[in-house]
Residue frames relative to the residue before (quaternion, step in Angstrom):
aa qw qx qy qz dx dy dz
M 1.0000 0.0000 0.0000 0.0000 0.00 0.00 0.00
D 0.6658 0.5049 -0.3190 0.4473 3.57 1.00 -0.72
W 0.6206 0.5411 -0.3359 0.4575 3.53 1.18 -0.72
V 0.6463 0.4955 -0.3477 0.4647 3.69 0.97 -0.62
I 0.6076 0.5167 -0.3570 0.4862 3.67 1.05 -0.50
A 0.6893 0.4549 -0.2958 0.4800 3.60 0.87 -0.88
K 0.6237 0.5069 -0.3703 0.4657 3.66 0.94 -0.57
A 0.6483 0.5093 -0.3242 0.4639 3.62 1.01 -0.79
F 0.6631 0.4984 -0.3162 0.4603 3.59 0.93 -0.77
L 0.6524 0.5176 -0.2960 0.4679 3.54 0.98 -0.88
S 0.6362 0.5212 -0.3138 0.4745 3.61 1.01 -0.78
M 0.6627 0.5240 -0.2821 0.4547 3.51 1.03 -0.86
L 0.6625 0.5215 -0.2752 0.4620 3.45 1.09 -0.88
L 0.6403 0.5168 -0.2961 0.4850 3.52 1.16 -0.85
I 0.6248 0.5181 -0.3360 0.4778 3.75 1.04 -0.69
V 0.6671 0.5106 -0.3014 0.4510 3.55 0.88 -1.02
G 0.6314 0.5472 -0.3041 0.4576 3.56 1.09 -0.89
L 0.6849 0.4990 -0.2773 0.4529 3.47 0.92 -0.98
M 0.6338 0.5189 -0.3330 0.4671 3.55 1.08 -0.84
F 0.6441 0.5382 -0.3122 0.4451 3.55 0.98 -0.84
G 0.6506 0.5024 -0.3024 0.4826 3.62 1.03 -0.91
I 0.6628 0.4955 -0.3087 0.4690 3.62 0.92 -0.81
L 0.6197 0.5224 -0.3459 0.4727 3.64 1.06 -0.67
L 0.6543 0.5135 -0.3117 0.4595 3.59 0.86 -0.90
A 0.6616 0.5092 -0.3005 0.4612 3.63 0.93 -0.93
V 0.6669 0.4868 -0.3277 0.4593 3.58 0.93 -0.88
R 0.6588 0.5072 -0.3114 0.4602 3.60 0.93 -0.90
R 0.7050 0.4648 -0.3160 0.4326 3.59 0.86 -0.71
Y 0.7967 0.3420 -0.1829 0.4635 3.56 0.81 -0.88
F 0.7495 0.3791 -0.2292 0.4920 3.72 1.06 -0.47
F 0.7803 0.3296 -0.1902 0.4963 3.63 1.04 -0.48
T 0.3576 0.7406 -0.5013 0.2689 3.50 1.03 0.60
K 0.2801 -0.7409 0.5804 0.1888 3.68 -0.87 0.87
P 0.4391 -0.6651 0.5100 0.3238 3.57 -0.93 0.70
R 0.2068 -0.7770 0.5893 0.0788 3.51 -0.90 1.05
F 0.1100 -0.7817 0.6129 0.0348 3.58 -0.39 1.25
V 0.2565 -0.7670 0.5742 0.1273 3.45 -0.82 1.00
N 0.0980 0.8026 -0.5832 0.0780 3.62 -0.60 1.05
D 0.2727 -0.8102 0.4971 0.1489 3.48 -0.50 1.22
N 0.6075 0.5876 -0.3345 0.4168 3.59 1.28 -0.21
M 0.7763 0.1792 -0.1276 0.5907 3.63 1.17 -0.44
K 0.0429 0.7887 -0.6058 0.0951 3.49 -1.00 0.85
I 0.3507 -0.6961 0.5971 0.1895 3.57 -1.07 0.93
I 0.2455 -0.7820 0.5593 0.1243 3.57 -0.43 1.22
S 0.8047 -0.1069 0.1329 0.5686 3.58 0.76 -0.93
A 0.1357 -0.7672 0.6230 0.0692 3.55 -1.33 0.46
L 0.0492 -0.7838 0.6186 0.0259 3.54 -1.06 0.71
S 0.2799 -0.7653 0.5638 0.1348 3.53 -0.76 1.10
L 0.2609 -0.7881 0.5460 0.1130 3.53 -0.71 1.13
Q 0.7377 -0.1233 0.1146 0.6538 3.47 1.10 -1.01
P 0.7089 -0.4182 0.2948 0.4855 3.55 -1.16 0.09
K 0.8444 0.0988 -0.0970 0.5175 3.66 -0.82 0.94
K 0.6720 0.4229 -0.3061 0.5253 3.60 1.20 0.41
L 0.0961 0.8210 -0.5490 0.1238 3.60 -0.35 1.29
I 0.2325 -0.6967 0.6458 0.2087 3.44 -1.44 0.23
Y 0.1576 -0.7958 0.5827 0.0476 3.47 -0.90 0.97
L 0.2002 -0.7005 0.6650 0.1644 3.55 -1.17 0.60
V 0.0296 -0.8304 0.5512 -0.0756 3.52 -0.40 1.35
K 0.1954 -0.7386 0.6288 0.1445 3.58 -1.08 0.78
V 0.0361 -0.7699 0.6362 -0.0342 3.47 -0.84 1.20
F 0.8027 -0.0865 -0.0242 0.5896 3.54 -0.34 1.29
D 0.7794 -0.2590 0.1987 0.5348 3.59 -0.44 -1.12
K 0.5916 0.5877 -0.3453 0.4305 3.59 1.26 -0.01
V 0.1719 -0.7454 0.6291 0.1378 3.59 -1.13 0.64
M 0.0580 -0.8098 0.5834 -0.0199 3.60 -0.63 1.18
L 0.3423 -0.6930 0.6124 0.1661 3.37 -1.40 0.58
V 0.0086 -0.8360 0.5437 -0.0735 3.63 -0.39 1.21
G 0.2875 -0.7356 0.6029 0.1127 3.51 -1.02 1.03
V 0.0107 -0.8041 0.5940 -0.0226 3.64 -0.80 0.99
S 0.0057 -0.7561 0.6544 -0.0053 3.55 -0.96 1.00
D 0.7296 -0.4507 0.3033 0.4154 3.54 -1.34 0.03
N 0.7857 0.2436 -0.1639 0.5444 3.63 1.21 -0.34
A 0.8211 0.2121 -0.1222 0.5157 3.65 1.10 0.12
I 0.1722 -0.7407 0.6403 0.1083 3.56 -1.19 0.54
A 0.0140 0.8148 -0.5783 0.0388 3.62 -0.75 1.03
S 0.3915 -0.6662 0.5744 0.2702 3.57 -1.07 0.73
L 0.2115 -0.8082 0.5407 0.0986 3.56 -0.75 0.99
G 0.7583 -0.3087 0.1555 0.5527 3.46 1.34 -0.23
E 0.3456 -0.7241 0.5584 0.2106 3.51 -1.42 0.04
I 0.3430 -0.7303 0.5517 0.2113 3.54 -0.95 0.87
T 0.0412 -0.8360 0.5468 -0.0207 3.52 -0.56 1.16
D 0.4932 0.6499 -0.4294 0.3873 3.64 1.33 -0.21
S 0.3873 -0.7612 0.4669 0.2292 3.56 -0.55 1.17
E 0.6235 0.5221 -0.3682 0.4507 3.66 1.03 -0.51
L 0.6453 0.4929 -0.3142 0.4919 3.59 1.02 -0.67
L 0.6335 0.5229 -0.3346 0.4619 3.54 0.97 -0.74
Q 0.6349 0.5214 -0.3158 0.4747 3.63 0.99 -0.63
K 0.6501 0.4794 -0.3212 0.4943 3.59 1.04 -0.75
I 0.6233 0.5139 -0.3603 0.4664 3.64 0.97 -0.72
E 0.6504 0.5571 -0.2951 0.4238 3.57 0.96 -0.88
S 0.6844 0.4648 -0.2576 0.4992 3.50 1.01 -1.05
A 0.6242 0.5174 -0.3531 0.4668 3.68 1.08 -0.54
T 0.6986 0.4720 -0.2809 0.4585 3.61 0.92 -0.66
D 0.5960 0.5642 -0.3468 0.4541 3.57 1.23 -0.40
K 0.5970 0.5909 -0.3623 0.4038 3.59 1.12 -0.66
P 0.4925 -0.6613 0.4721 0.3119 3.64 -0.94 0.81
R 0.4286 -0.7220 0.5052 0.1996 3.53 -0.90 1.03
V 0.4632 -0.6232 0.5250 0.3485 3.58 -1.12 0.42
K 0.5127 -0.6751 0.4528 0.2762 3.53 -0.92 1.01
S 0.3480 -0.7129 0.5575 0.2447 3.63 -0.87 0.80
F 0.6747 -0.4888 0.3490 0.4289 3.62 -1.21 0.28
S 0.6497 0.5205 -0.3221 0.4508 3.58 0.96 -0.70
D 0.6477 0.4987 -0.3302 0.4720 3.58 1.08 -0.73
I 0.6087 0.5397 -0.3497 0.4648 3.59 1.12 -0.61
L 0.6474 0.5225 -0.2962 0.4692 3.57 0.97 -0.97
K 0.6507 0.5015 -0.3347 0.4616 3.64 0.94 -0.84
G 0.6177 0.5544 -0.3555 0.4298 3.61 0.98 -0.56
F 0.6011 0.5355 -0.3513 0.4781 3.68 1.07 -0.53
G 0.7139 0.4779 -0.2859 0.4245 3.65 0.89 -0.78
Q 0.6668 0.5005 -0.2986 0.4644 3.62 1.29 -0.41
K 0.5510 0.6212 -0.3887 0.3992 3.59 1.22 -0.12
């Protein structure tokens, strides 16, 4: 009787392991986003005002611009030209960010 329970538990453990392995393979090979590296443009910060309405702080070459984005329009809201403020923005972007939960989970799949 004990052997039957042990076999059932091991079978279930094997099936769950296979499902987890298949899930990792599918995520790695089918749901990868292309990551284009562009040193000339960088999103520094984003703020969501409402669903599908955001404000981005974008660095383009040596300029820092404030851009408003909605579901049917993109508008330039202004450009930051104050050198002291630009230095503060640069120092804030150089600090290491706290990892999000999804970043931590992605680290497990890469080992």
